All heavy atoms as an XYZ file, in Angstrom:
956
protein
N       0.851     -1.198     -0.005
C      -0.010      0.001     -0.001
C       0.933      1.241      0.015
O       1.881      1.305      0.698
C      -0.902     -0.050      1.257
C      -1.886      1.011      1.370
S      -3.201      0.720      2.568
C      -2.390      0.088      4.012
N       0.500      2.199     -0.816
C       1.232      3.490     -0.813
C       0.433      4.526     -0.096
O      -0.736      4.723     -0.411
C       1.497      3.920     -2.288
O       2.217      2.883     -2.989
C       2.344      5.138     -2.364
N       1.104      5.269      0.787
C       0.416      6.172      1.687
C       0.955      7.592      1.485
O       2.165      7.797      1.458
C       0.614      5.752      3.146
C      -0.016      4.371      3.392
C       0.008      6.787      4.100
C       0.215      3.793      4.752
N       0.076      8.553      1.330
C       0.448      9.981      1.247
C       0.232     10.648      2.584
O      -0.800     10.449      3.231
C      -0.504     10.634      0.188
C      -0.247     12.108      0.056
C       0.739     12.596     -0.765
C      -1.000     13.043      0.802
C       1.032     13.956     -0.828
C      -0.751     14.399      0.686
C       0.270     14.836     -0.159
O       0.519     16.199     -0.231
N       1.202     11.429      3.023
C       1.108     12.130      4.271
C       0.526     13.515      4.066
O       1.016     14.265      3.215
C       2.498     12.258      4.893
C       3.268     11.008      5.201
C       4.665     11.349      5.757
C       2.494     10.149      6.198
N      -0.523     13.822      4.877
C      -1.138     15.160      4.788
C      -1.114     15.791      6.201
O      -1.529     15.216      7.184
C      -2.551     15.018      4.296
N      -0.609     17.009      6.255
C      -0.544     17.741      7.514
C      -0.140     19.191      7.300
O       0.056     19.623      6.140
N      -0.076     19.896      8.391
C       0.244     21.342      8.303
C       1.735     21.534      8.052
O       2.557     21.012      8.797
C      -0.209     22.062      9.612
C       0.043     23.500      9.593
C      -0.431     24.127     10.829
C      -0.037     25.580     10.865
N      -1.139     26.507     11.023
N       2.072     22.255      6.976
C       3.428     22.627      6.728
C       3.621     24.117      6.968
O       4.431     24.523      7.798
C       3.822     22.225      5.267
C       3.831     20.676      5.118
C       5.160     22.847      4.863
C       4.223     20.196      3.734
N       2.828     24.956      6.281
C       2.957     26.391      6.428
C       2.620     26.799      7.861
O       1.539     26.420      8.424
C       2.044     27.153      5.442
O       2.328     26.732      4.144
C       2.140     28.651      5.609
N       3.535     27.514      8.525
C       3.306     27.948      9.896
C       3.678     26.886     10.937
O       3.429     27.129     12.156
N       4.133     25.811     10.513
C       4.549     24.707     11.482
C       6.115     24.616     11.446
O       6.638     24.035     10.557
C       3.901     23.367     11.087
C       4.368     22.241     11.974
O       5.084     22.422     12.937
N       3.963     21.080     11.657
N       6.747     25.222     12.474
C       8.220     25.154     12.484
C       8.808     23.718     12.558
O       9.984     23.538     12.212
C       8.631     26.001     13.667
C       7.402     25.972     14.546
C       6.236     25.832     13.652
N       8.005     22.780     13.029
C       8.509     21.419     13.125
C       7.940     20.450     12.069
O       8.005     19.221     12.207
C       8.107     20.861     14.516
C       8.653     21.704     15.603
O       9.846     22.033     15.599
N       7.822     22.041     16.571
N       7.504     21.013     10.950
C       6.867     20.127      9.917
C       7.774     19.094      9.407
O       7.372     17.958      9.214
C       6.240     20.966      8.790
C       7.192     21.465      7.737
C       7.474     20.703      6.630
C       7.824     22.689      7.867
C       8.338     21.138      5.661
C       8.712     23.140      6.899
C       8.952     22.367      5.773
O       9.857     22.797      4.827
N       9.043     19.366      9.186
C       9.969     18.376      8.642
C      10.094     17.173      9.576
O      10.040     16.040      9.164
C      11.325     18.947      8.288
C      11.332     19.771      7.040
C      12.738     19.912      6.485
C      12.732     20.715      5.187
N      12.343     19.920      4.038
N      10.236     17.509     10.884
C      10.372     16.427     11.910
C       9.078     15.621     11.989
O       9.116     14.406     12.091
C      10.733     16.972     13.271
C      12.115     17.638     13.342
C      12.177     19.076     12.847
O      11.100     19.673     12.442
O      13.262     19.667     12.825
N       7.920     16.321     11.969
C       6.584     15.667     12.058
C       6.430     14.670     10.902
O       6.031     13.515     11.098
C       5.481     16.677     12.048
C       5.450     17.516     13.303
O       6.137     17.246     14.294
O       4.754     18.611     13.266
N       6.668     15.166      9.695
C       6.505     14.294      8.517
C       7.526     13.198      8.467
O       7.212     12.039      8.082
C       6.560     15.206      7.253
C       5.274     15.933      6.910
C       4.883     17.035      7.616
C       4.473     15.478      5.876
C       3.734     17.706      7.326
C       3.294     16.126      5.560
C       2.924     17.280      6.256
N       8.772     13.497      8.810
C       9.816     12.451      8.804
C       9.518     11.339      9.790
O       9.735     10.165      9.533
C      11.162     13.063      9.059
C      11.767     13.833      7.916
C      13.008     14.606      8.219
O      13.498     14.512      9.409
O      13.494     15.324      7.365
N       9.022     11.686     10.997
C       8.621     10.672     12.002
C       7.517      9.771     11.463
O       7.601      8.555     11.636
C       8.259     11.354     13.310
N       6.499     10.381     10.864
C       5.429      9.568     10.319
C       5.905      8.674      9.147
O       5.559      7.492      9.105
C       4.296     10.510      9.845
N       6.741      9.254      8.310
C       7.246      8.432      7.191
C       8.079      7.274      7.707
O       7.916      6.163      7.242
C       8.132      9.351      6.291
C       8.754      8.567      5.120
C       9.644      9.408      4.245
O      10.055     10.550      4.684
O       9.933      8.996      3.124
N       8.915      7.551      8.678
C       9.747      6.439      9.262
C       8.885      5.346      9.866
O       9.109      4.167      9.635
C      10.722      7.051     10.307
C      11.721      6.126     10.874
C      12.774      6.764     11.741
N      12.290      7.870     12.615
C      12.434      9.145     12.291
N      13.097      9.531     11.197
N      12.002     10.106     13.133
N       7.911      5.733     10.671
C       7.054      4.705     11.344
C       6.280      3.877     10.339
O       6.180      2.671     10.462
C       6.114      5.397     12.304
N       5.723      4.542      9.363
C       4.943      3.781      8.308
C       5.804      2.928      7.453
O       5.469      1.829      7.101
C       4.098      4.765      7.485
C       2.947      5.421      8.187
C       2.468      6.659      7.461
C       1.840      4.424      8.405
N       7.008      3.422      7.133
C       7.954      2.621      6.365
C       8.406      1.416      7.188
O       8.494      0.324      6.608
C       9.182      3.513      5.957
O       8.676      4.587      5.141
C      10.174      2.743      5.131
N       8.703      1.608      8.439
C       9.072      0.465      9.292
C       7.939     -0.586      9.410
O       8.232     -1.727      9.628
C       9.431      0.950     10.657
C      10.850      1.637     10.653
C      11.187      2.273     12.002
O      10.414      2.239     12.980
O      12.293      2.907     12.020
N       6.697     -0.163      9.190
C       5.562     -1.039      9.195
C       5.351     -1.752      7.838
O       4.395     -2.489      7.648
C       4.286     -0.313      9.622
N       6.264     -1.431      6.896
C       6.214     -2.079      5.597
C       5.441     -1.333      4.485
O       5.246     -1.883      3.430
N       5.120     -0.112      4.769
C       4.318      0.684      3.761
C       5.286      1.545      2.946
O       6.392      1.902      3.372
C       3.327      1.569      4.462
C       2.377      0.816      5.386
C       1.545     -0.258      4.790
O       1.384     -0.270      3.575
O       1.068     -1.134      5.553
N       4.824      1.877      1.756
C       5.513      2.863      0.908
C       4.880      4.172      1.152
O       3.652      4.294      1.202
C       5.347      2.421     -0.551
O       5.920      3.362     -1.434
N       5.735      5.252      1.345
C       5.203      6.508      1.781
C       5.625      7.675      0.833
O       6.776      7.738      0.471
C       5.699      6.843      3.226
C       5.215      8.219      3.673
C       5.282      5.769      4.162
N       4.636      8.540      0.475
C       4.929      9.754     -0.217
C       4.896     10.881      0.751
O       3.880     11.125      1.436
C       3.856      9.983     -1.309
C       3.885      9.098     -2.433
S       5.001      9.755     -3.703
C       4.422      8.791     -5.107
N       5.994     11.611      0.860
C       6.144     12.641      1.893
C       6.319     13.992      1.197
O       7.346     14.315      0.663
C       7.372     12.379      2.734
C       7.639     13.369      3.813
O       6.960     14.373      3.853
N       8.590     13.144      4.641
N       5.257     14.841      1.222
C       5.367     16.140      0.535
C       6.347     17.138      1.221
O       6.733     18.131      0.608
C       3.974     16.664      0.558
C       3.344     16.064      1.780
C       3.952     14.667      1.821
N       6.783     16.830      2.448
C       7.703     17.753      3.108
C       9.081     17.702      2.516
O       9.919     18.476      2.888
C       7.754     17.384      4.598
N       9.317     16.799      1.596
C      10.639     16.726      0.934
C      10.763     17.793     -0.187
O      11.855     18.000     -0.723
C      10.921     15.332      0.382
C       9.948     15.002     -0.753
C      10.931     14.315      1.427
C      10.371     13.808     -1.605
N       9.629     18.398     -0.619
C       9.715     19.358     -1.672
C      10.515     20.588     -1.258
O      10.460     20.960     -0.077
C       8.276     19.765     -2.077
C       7.391     18.663     -2.674
C       5.980     19.144     -2.849
C       7.992     18.144     -3.999
N      11.212     21.199     -2.197
C      12.010     22.357     -1.869
C      11.203     23.539     -1.400
O      10.055     23.707     -1.781
C      12.778     22.682     -3.163
C      12.049     21.994     -4.229
C      11.272     20.877     -3.628
N      11.789     24.360     -0.539
C      11.169     25.576      0.004
C      11.189     26.689     -1.038
O      12.111     26.744     -1.869
C      11.957     26.024      1.230
C      11.336     27.216      1.903
C      10.236     27.147      2.631
C      11.957     28.484      1.704
C       9.649     28.249      3.235
C      11.408     29.616      2.310
C      10.283     29.478      3.085
N      10.167     27.573     -1.058
C      10.169     28.756     -1.851
C       9.278     28.868     -3.002
O       9.247     29.846     -3.697
N       8.504     27.813     -3.322
C       7.555     27.861     -4.432
C       6.276     28.493     -3.987
O       6.009     28.650     -2.771
C       7.301     26.500     -5.001
C       8.478     25.747     -5.556
C       9.698     26.299     -5.897
C       8.573     24.356     -5.839
N      10.491     25.351     -6.395
C       9.808     24.138     -6.367
C       7.663     23.299     -5.709
C      10.204     22.870     -6.771
C       8.108     22.042     -6.080
C       9.371     21.857     -6.631
N       5.386     28.837     -4.896
C       4.085     29.352     -4.563
C       3.127     28.211     -4.256
O       3.368     27.050     -4.597
N       1.988     28.579     -3.568
C       1.016     27.576     -3.143
C       0.518     26.768     -4.357
O       0.375     25.545     -4.265
C      -0.167     28.306     -2.476
C      -1.293     27.388     -2.113
C      -1.264     26.599     -0.992
C      -2.420     27.194     -2.965
C      -2.284     25.701     -0.624
C      -3.420     26.345     -2.645
C      -3.365     25.599     -1.487
O      -4.349     24.726     -1.172
N       0.208     27.422     -5.461
C      -0.307     26.692     -6.617
C       0.605     25.624     -7.126
O       0.190     24.561     -7.507
C      -0.720     27.641     -7.745
C      -1.917     28.549     -7.419
O      -2.693     28.159     -6.514
O      -2.057     29.596     -8.048
N       1.874     25.928     -7.106
C       2.910     24.918     -7.552
C       2.915     23.739     -6.613
O       2.931     22.600     -7.046
C       4.306     25.587     -7.603
O       4.345     26.557     -8.623
N       2.900     24.030     -5.269
C       2.964     22.969     -4.304
C       1.717     22.068     -4.429
O       1.787     20.837     -4.451
C       3.008     23.487     -2.899
C       4.410     23.986     -2.465
C       4.601     25.290     -2.156
C       5.509     23.056     -2.428
C       5.905     25.717     -1.763
C       6.743     23.519     -2.056
C       6.946     24.829     -1.760
O       8.156     25.275     -1.357
N       0.523     22.692     -4.539
C      -0.696     21.882     -4.518
C      -0.780     21.046     -5.809
O      -1.256     19.926     -5.785
C      -1.946     22.779     -4.266
C      -3.098     21.917     -3.741
C      -2.357     23.523     -5.498
C      -2.950     21.403     -2.327
N      -0.326     21.552     -6.919
C      -0.353     20.812     -8.130
C       0.560     19.514     -8.001
O       0.164     18.442     -8.428
C       0.141     21.651     -9.292
C       0.115     20.948    -10.647
C       0.500     21.824    -11.793
O       0.336     23.087    -11.734
O       0.927     21.280    -12.862
N       1.734     19.733     -7.404
C       2.636     18.590     -7.230
C       2.091     17.601     -6.192
O       2.139     16.417     -6.370
C       4.047     19.096     -6.893
C       4.659     19.805     -8.091
C       4.970     17.968     -6.439
C       5.917     20.617     -7.805
N       1.592     18.148     -5.083
C       1.150     17.261     -4.031
C      -0.079     16.466     -4.490
O      -0.242     15.293     -4.139
C       0.863     17.998     -2.690
O      -0.162     18.986     -2.883
C       2.129     18.622     -2.162
N      -0.978     17.080     -5.245
C      -2.151     16.328     -5.767
C      -1.694     15.223     -6.740
O      -2.297     14.161     -6.796
C      -3.157     17.256     -6.361
C      -3.867     18.177     -5.384
C      -4.881     19.102     -6.143
C      -4.598     17.397     -4.279
N      -0.608     15.496     -7.481
C      -0.098     14.424     -8.387
C       0.507     13.342     -7.520
O       0.340     12.121     -7.851
C       0.997     15.019     -9.347
N       1.233     13.631     -6.442
C       1.765     12.665     -5.546
C       0.623     11.813     -4.946
O       0.616     10.601     -4.938
C       2.552     13.266     -4.443
C       3.854     13.964     -4.895
S       4.613     14.935     -3.599
C       5.308     13.671     -2.497
N      -0.448     12.489     -4.453
C      -1.609     11.839     -3.877
C      -2.258     10.888     -4.884
O      -2.703      9.785     -4.537
C      -2.584     12.846     -3.398
C      -3.933     12.403     -2.896
C      -3.729     11.461     -1.685
C      -4.788     13.585     -2.530
N      -2.250     11.281     -6.133
C      -2.919     10.470     -7.230
C      -2.251      9.118     -7.358
O      -2.881      8.159     -7.802
N      -0.985      9.000     -6.973
C      -0.262      7.737     -7.065
C      -0.405      6.836     -5.793
O       0.163      5.744     -5.748
C       1.239      8.003     -7.359
C       1.465      8.713     -8.671
C       0.908      7.973     -9.832
O       1.126      6.742     -9.914
O       0.235      8.592    -10.673
N      -1.151      7.337     -4.796
C      -1.232      6.620     -3.536
C      -2.631      5.962     -3.391
O      -3.600      6.339     -4.055
C      -1.013      7.619     -2.416
S       0.650      8.337     -2.406
N      -2.606      4.995     -2.493
C      -3.873      4.293     -2.167
C      -4.620      4.921     -0.978
O      -5.834      4.826     -0.900
C      -3.558      2.827     -1.766
C      -2.732      2.121     -2.848
O      -3.198      2.033     -4.003
O      -1.596      1.694     -2.492
N      -3.856      5.500     -0.053
C      -4.391      5.989      1.181
C      -3.741      7.377      1.502
O      -2.619      7.604      1.232
C      -4.014      4.979      2.357
C      -4.427      5.579      3.718
C      -4.627      3.646      2.089
N      -4.599      8.259      2.099
C      -4.098      9.486      2.648
C      -4.019      9.355      4.175
O      -5.018      8.905      4.801
C      -4.943     10.700      2.212
C      -4.370     12.021      2.725
C      -6.411     10.541      2.666
C      -5.016     13.233      2.126
N      -2.866      9.695      4.727
C      -2.683      9.588      6.185
C      -2.698     11.016      6.814
O      -1.883     11.844      6.400
C      -1.375      8.901      6.463
S      -0.950      8.802      8.253
N      -3.614     11.248      7.659
C      -3.857     12.586      8.254
C      -2.975     12.703      9.513
O      -3.215     12.066     10.514
C      -5.284     12.778      8.562
C      -6.234     12.544      7.367
C      -7.707     12.539      7.820
C      -6.006     13.615      6.291
N      -1.986     13.606      9.469
C      -1.158     13.883     10.670
C      -2.068     14.704     11.642
O      -3.033     15.313     11.265
C       0.053     14.652     10.250
C       0.991     13.935      9.259
C       2.275     14.713      9.024
C       1.300     12.519      9.723
N      -1.667     14.742     12.903
C      -2.497     15.325     13.919
C      -2.941     16.777     13.674
O      -4.051     17.169     14.055
C      -1.645     15.260     15.224
C      -0.831     14.007     15.002
C      -0.487     14.040     13.505
N      -2.165     17.572     13.012
C      -2.493     18.978     12.774
C      -3.141     19.288     11.404
O      -3.154     20.412     10.974
C      -1.235     19.842     12.992
C      -0.152     19.407     12.072
O      -0.280     18.571     11.155
N       1.060     19.999     12.223
N      -3.557     18.253     10.687
C      -4.044     18.410      9.325
C      -5.220     19.377      9.220
O      -5.361     20.083      8.210
C      -4.428     17.024      8.719
C      -5.700     16.488      9.190
C      -5.927     15.738     10.336
C      -7.001     16.701      8.568
N      -7.256     15.417     10.429
C      -7.940     15.994      9.386
C      -7.468     17.375      7.437
C      -9.287     15.991      9.077
C      -8.832     17.350      7.172
C      -9.731     16.671      7.964
N      -6.071     19.439     10.223
C      -7.245     20.304     10.173
C      -6.891     21.797     10.034
O      -7.667     22.606      9.568
C      -8.215     20.090     11.303
O      -7.515     20.351     12.549
C      -8.715     18.649     11.335
N      -5.675     22.146     10.485
C      -5.245     23.541     10.468
C      -4.582     23.932      9.107
O      -4.066     25.047      8.958
C      -4.200     23.806     11.569
C      -4.792     23.586     12.954
O      -6.002     23.849     13.131
O      -4.100     23.108     13.843
N      -4.618     23.025      8.170
C      -3.943     23.288      6.880
C      -4.962     23.264      5.738
O      -5.590     22.215      5.429
C      -2.926     22.115      6.593
O      -2.485     22.179      5.263
N      -5.156     24.430      5.067
C      -6.029     24.466      3.923
C      -5.598     23.438      2.854
O      -6.474     22.825      2.187
C      -5.884     25.882      3.399
C      -5.414     26.728      4.516
C      -4.583     25.763      5.383
N      -4.300     23.259      2.673
C      -3.818     22.327      1.686
C      -4.176     20.885      2.056
O      -4.620     20.105      1.169
N      -4.024     20.500      3.325
C      -4.366     19.176      3.721
C      -5.835     18.888      3.593
O      -6.289     17.789      3.264
C      -3.868     18.898      5.169
N      -6.635     19.900      3.936
C      -8.111     19.733      3.759
C      -8.437     19.502      2.301
O      -9.220     18.627      1.947
C      -8.905     20.963      4.310
C      -8.784     21.107      5.861
C      -9.721     22.126      6.426
N      -9.551     23.449      5.844
C      -8.754     24.416      6.400
N      -8.047     24.172      7.486
N      -8.702     25.592      5.827
N      -7.785     20.253      1.437
C      -8.023     20.100      0.011
C      -7.559     18.744     -0.470
O      -8.213     18.091     -1.296
C      -7.325     21.167     -0.749
C      -7.529     21.213     -2.257
C      -6.953     22.449     -2.884
N      -7.061     22.379     -4.284
C      -6.568     23.279     -5.110
N      -5.983     24.367     -4.658
N      -6.705     23.155     -6.434
N      -6.435     18.293      0.091
C      -5.934     16.928     -0.320
C      -6.852     15.840      0.134
O      -7.140     14.900     -0.656
C      -4.500     16.758      0.323
C      -3.477     17.622     -0.326
C      -2.217     17.738      0.456
O      -2.162     17.383      1.704
O      -1.214     18.234     -0.082
N      -7.426     15.941      1.341
C      -8.404     14.951      1.785
C      -9.624     14.965      0.863
O     -10.108     13.907      0.490
C      -8.793     15.147      3.246
C      -9.858     14.169      3.769
C      -9.385     12.711      3.586
C     -10.171     14.487      5.226
N     -10.151     16.148      0.532
C     -11.294     16.203     -0.350
C     -10.989     15.535     -1.682
O     -11.726     14.769     -2.208
C     -11.714     17.646     -0.593
C     -12.970     17.697     -1.453
S     -13.591     19.346     -1.888
C     -13.503     20.224     -0.396
N      -9.828     15.857     -2.254
C      -9.381     15.252     -3.525
C      -9.316     13.746     -3.404
O      -9.739     13.030     -4.293
C      -8.060     15.870     -3.893
C      -7.638     15.486     -5.264
O      -7.142     14.395     -5.467
N      -7.845     16.386     -6.230
N      -8.723     13.267     -2.284
C      -8.581     11.822     -2.072
C      -9.971     11.133     -2.024
O     -10.162     10.085     -2.696
C      -7.826     11.549     -0.800
N     -10.903     11.739     -1.300
C     -12.228     11.114     -1.237
C     -12.928     11.116     -2.577
O     -13.597     10.163     -2.904
C     -13.025     11.844     -0.139
C     -12.467     11.722      1.302
C     -13.336     12.507      2.276
C     -12.420     10.223      1.692
N     -12.822     12.227     -3.303
C     -13.484     12.296     -4.637
C     -12.866     11.177     -5.519
O     -13.602     10.607     -6.339
C     -13.301     13.657     -5.270
C     -13.654     13.710     -6.694
C     -14.140     14.683     -4.467
N     -11.593     10.934     -5.393
C     -10.926      9.897     -6.220
C     -11.191      8.510     -5.720
O     -10.676      7.541     -6.248
C      -9.422     10.156     -6.261
C      -9.001     11.390     -6.963
C      -7.472     11.490     -6.960
N      -6.995     12.654     -7.634
C      -5.725     12.852     -7.953
N      -4.809     11.973     -7.594
N      -5.317     13.960     -8.532
N     -11.911      8.356     -4.589
C     -12.202      7.045     -4.081
C     -11.072      6.389     -3.261
O     -11.113      5.190     -3.020
N     -10.189      7.257     -2.781
C      -9.054      6.722     -1.943
C      -9.501      6.569     -0.519
O     -10.485      7.200     -0.088
C      -7.871      7.678     -2.050
C      -7.348      7.696     -3.525
C      -6.137      8.514     -3.644
C      -5.677      8.584     -5.080
N      -5.323      7.317     -5.675
N      -8.821      5.803      0.224
C      -9.093      5.587      1.657
C      -8.311      6.535      2.496
O      -7.315      7.132      2.026
C      -8.717      4.134      2.067
C      -9.534      3.054      1.315
C     -11.013      3.081      1.589
N     -11.378      2.992      2.993
C     -11.602      1.851      3.633
N     -11.514      0.691      3.000
N     -11.978      1.885      4.892
N      -8.685      6.766      3.708
C      -8.036      7.671      4.653
C      -7.736      7.026      5.976
O      -8.412      6.043      6.329
C      -8.946      8.914      4.878
N      -6.754      7.525      6.633
C      -6.414      7.025      7.953
C      -5.867      8.217      8.798
O      -5.396      9.167      8.269
C      -5.372      5.912      7.916
C      -4.020      6.378      7.347
S      -2.755      5.073      7.268
C      -2.203      4.979      8.926
N      -6.008      8.068     10.104
C      -5.402      9.092     10.998
C      -4.115      8.515     11.572
O      -4.066      7.356     12.053
C      -6.361      9.446     12.119
C      -7.630     10.093     11.632
C      -8.509     10.707     12.690
C      -8.754      9.827     13.897
N      -9.717     10.410     14.843
N      -3.071      9.332     11.491
C      -1.766      8.842     12.022
C      -1.854      8.578     13.508
O      -1.242      7.608     14.002
C      -0.691      9.909     11.734
C       0.677      9.447     12.151
C       1.308      8.372     11.572
C       1.324     10.073     13.214
C       2.536      7.971     11.982
C       2.573      9.654     13.646
C       3.173      8.603     13.001
O       4.455      8.180     13.419
N      -2.650      9.304     14.245
C      -2.780      9.107     15.667
C      -3.369      7.695     15.967
O      -2.999      7.038     16.869
C      -3.607     10.178     16.332
O      -4.909     10.211     15.748
N      -4.275      7.229     15.089
C      -4.825      5.864     15.208
C      -3.692      4.869     14.977
O      -3.633      3.855     15.696
C      -5.960      5.598     14.214
C      -7.291      6.324     14.632
O      -7.376      6.847     15.742
O      -8.147      6.374     13.719
N      -2.900      5.124     13.969
C      -1.807      4.179     13.665
C      -0.850      4.009     14.796
O      -0.432      2.930     15.108
C      -1.090      4.666     12.372
C       0.161      3.873     12.099
C       0.090      2.588     11.532
C       1.418      4.398     12.393
C       1.232      1.878     11.252
C       2.576      3.659     12.153
C       2.505      2.407     11.562
N      -0.445      5.150     15.466
C       0.522      5.087     16.489
C      -0.057      4.397     17.766
O       0.684      3.793     18.532
C       1.016      6.497     16.935
O      -0.069      7.257     17.382
C       1.744      7.172     15.795
N      -1.373      4.389     17.897
C      -2.010      3.772     19.094
C      -2.499      2.330     18.828
O      -2.449      1.503     19.740
C      -3.200      4.594     19.515
C      -2.780      5.953     20.088
C      -3.989      6.854     20.355
O      -5.118      6.396     20.336
N      -3.678      8.138     20.711
N      -2.968      2.089     17.603
C      -3.608      0.770     17.321
C      -3.081      0.035     16.103
O      -3.610     -1.038     15.773
C      -5.077      0.999     17.162
C      -5.773      1.775     18.247
N      -5.933      1.300     19.516
C      -6.245      3.064     18.245
C      -6.520      2.205     20.248
N      -6.676      3.305     19.561
N      -2.154      0.594     15.375
C      -1.695      0.002     14.150
C      -2.568      0.469     12.969
O      -3.361      1.396     13.117
N      -2.402     -0.154     11.851
C      -3.049      0.251     10.624
C      -4.624      0.099     10.755
O      -5.138     -0.958     10.965
C      -2.585     -0.538      9.436
C      -3.080     -0.112      8.115
S      -2.538      1.548      7.665
C      -0.804      1.282      7.532
N      -5.297      1.287     10.654
C      -6.769      1.302     10.675
C      -7.254      2.276      9.662
O      -6.987      3.492      9.824
C      -7.336      1.710     12.034
C      -7.188      0.659     13.090
C      -7.984      1.086     14.305
N      -7.978     -0.001     15.286
C      -8.464      0.089     16.509
N      -9.037      1.232     16.873
N      -8.427     -0.903     17.315
N      -7.944      1.813      8.628
C      -8.452      2.730      7.665
C      -9.814      3.209      8.088
O     -10.618      2.420      8.705
C      -8.571      2.026      6.320
C      -7.246      1.542      5.679
C      -7.481      0.851      4.373
C      -6.273      2.691      5.527
N     -10.130      4.451      7.884
C     -11.414      5.019      8.236
C     -12.450      4.581      7.221
O     -12.144      4.384      6.067
C     -11.333      6.566      8.188
C     -10.384      7.245      9.128
C     -10.271      8.717      8.822
C     -10.889      7.010     10.590
N     -13.698      4.482      7.645
C     -14.762      4.261      6.672
C     -14.910      5.544      5.863
O     -14.503      6.625      6.266
C     -16.090      3.920      7.436
O     -16.577      5.131      8.052
N     -15.477      5.416      4.708
C     -15.675      6.572      3.855
C     -16.531      7.643      4.545
O     -16.331      8.803      4.463
C     -16.261      6.153      2.503
C     -15.271      5.402      1.720
C     -15.781      4.890      0.385
C     -14.738      4.053     -0.291
N     -15.166      3.544     -1.587
N     -17.512      7.128      5.311
C     -18.428      8.057      6.026
C     -17.642      8.823      7.125
O     -17.813      9.979      7.317
C     -19.585      7.281      6.665
C     -20.536      6.659      5.677
C     -20.045      5.338      5.040
O     -19.102      4.722      5.572
O     -20.625      4.933      4.012
N     -16.783      8.107      7.870
C     -15.991      8.782      8.923
C     -15.040      9.777      8.311
O     -14.846     10.873      8.872
C     -15.240      7.728      9.748
C     -16.158      7.000     10.718
O     -17.334      7.410     10.902
O     -15.718      5.968     11.240
N     -14.423      9.454      7.194
C     -13.487     10.373      6.532
C     -14.186     11.600      6.076
O     -13.738     12.718      6.246
C     -12.767      9.669      5.372
N     -15.405     11.430      5.500
C     -16.174     12.570      5.034
C     -16.620     13.466      6.198
O     -16.553     14.682      6.100
C     -17.386     12.053      4.239
C     -18.242     13.159      3.628
C     -17.433     14.066      2.675
C     -19.397     12.524      2.871
N     -16.961     12.790      7.278
C     -17.364     13.560      8.472
C     -16.190     14.401      9.026
O     -16.353     15.525      9.417
C     -17.856     12.604      9.561
O     -18.217     13.326     10.749
N     -15.020     13.829      9.016
C     -13.813     14.550      9.446
C     -13.581     15.789      8.535
O     -13.278     16.857      9.033
C     -12.559     13.673      9.404
C     -12.344     12.681     10.489
C     -11.109     11.846     10.209
C     -12.154     13.391     11.828
N     -13.744     15.574      7.292
C     -13.525     16.642      6.307
C     -14.564     17.791      6.516
O     -14.195     18.973      6.585
C     -13.626     16.144      4.885
C     -13.431     17.171      3.732
C     -12.046     17.776      3.806
C     -13.668     16.530      2.398
N     -15.811     17.425      6.645
C     -16.865     18.456      6.903
C     -16.565     19.220      8.181
O     -16.680     20.451      8.248
C     -18.258     17.800      6.867
C     -19.327     18.752      7.359
C     -18.542     17.249      5.528
N     -16.222     18.508      9.184
C     -15.944     19.157     10.511
C     -14.723     20.075     10.357
O     -14.730     21.194     10.919
C     -15.676     18.083     11.580
O     -16.874     17.249     11.688
C     -15.384     18.702     12.927
N     -13.691     19.637      9.658
C     -12.534     20.479      9.482
C     -12.846     21.750      8.732
O     -12.389     22.855      9.093
C     -11.416     19.712      8.787
N     -13.612     21.671      7.674
C     -14.041     22.866      6.894
C     -14.924     23.771      7.733
O     -14.783     24.961      7.697
C     -14.726     22.498      5.603
C     -13.748     22.312      4.448
C     -13.381     21.116      3.942
C     -13.159     23.458      3.835
C     -12.475     20.981      2.900
C     -12.280     23.336      2.797
C     -11.923     22.091      2.318
O     -11.037     21.998      1.301
N     -15.839     23.209      8.504
C     -16.705     23.986      9.327
C     -15.904     24.804     10.344
O     -16.110     25.976     10.627
C     -17.770     23.103     10.014
N     -14.926     24.085     10.975
C     -14.100     24.723     11.968
C     -13.286     25.863     11.335
O     -13.150     26.933     11.904
C     -13.157     23.689     12.587
C     -12.235     24.253     13.664
C     -11.397     23.112     14.317
N     -10.274     23.740     14.952
C      -9.078     23.292     14.922
N      -8.794     22.195     14.268
N      -8.114     23.935     15.572
N     -12.718     25.597     10.140
C     -11.962     26.644      9.457
C     -12.820     27.854      9.096
O     -12.322     28.990      9.071
C     -11.341     26.075      8.176
N     -14.083     27.654      8.881
C     -15.010     28.766      8.576
C     -15.638     29.377      9.804
O     -16.494     30.276      9.726
C     -16.113     28.252      7.615
C     -15.579     27.823      6.250
C     -14.990     28.991      5.463
O     -15.550     30.082      5.553
O     -13.941     28.761      4.838
N     -15.300     28.828     10.973
C     -15.848     29.378     12.220
C     -17.232     28.901     12.525
O     -17.986     29.508     13.305
N     -17.663     27.839     11.915
C     -18.982     27.254     12.168
C     -18.806     26.137     13.189
O     -18.168     25.159     12.968
C     -19.619     26.649     10.884
C     -19.635     27.740      9.815
C     -20.940     26.098     11.170
C     -19.930     27.214      8.412
N     -19.411     26.319     14.339
C     -19.323     25.303     15.393
C     -20.604     24.565     15.529
O     -21.713     25.081     15.236
C     -18.990     25.984     16.728
C     -17.662     26.728     16.733
C     -16.450     25.880     16.518
O     -16.431     24.712     17.026
O     -15.469     26.329     15.886
N     -20.539     23.309     15.969
C     -21.735     22.478     16.163
C     -22.483     22.959     17.385
O     -21.983     23.403     18.313
C     -21.372     21.016     16.320
C     -20.901     20.393     15.049
C     -20.670     18.934     15.265
C     -20.207     18.284     13.997
N     -20.010     16.855     14.178
């Protein structure tokens, strides 16, 4: 299985360490991992999102790092993954329980909640 990592990069001073730790753990579990944090610094948002969506397109699963809801790019990546019929997982579930894929309904619920939170809409 090939897994794409999605999380907050912009505004996260520890993003390289966060993404590298997730990549290492998933690789040690036998998975192939696409890590967008390896891309060079200094490009515009549109360039990054075009490349990361292409990376995501080659993956089976999107793995949501703990801070993914704070990232417009990660929210967009999850939406793109769900539209493409890909599965999703939370990295926090993996670290506690091993590989657990979310149901499509649970992944969609996470996405809606993240967008609502970003727009200031509370339940």
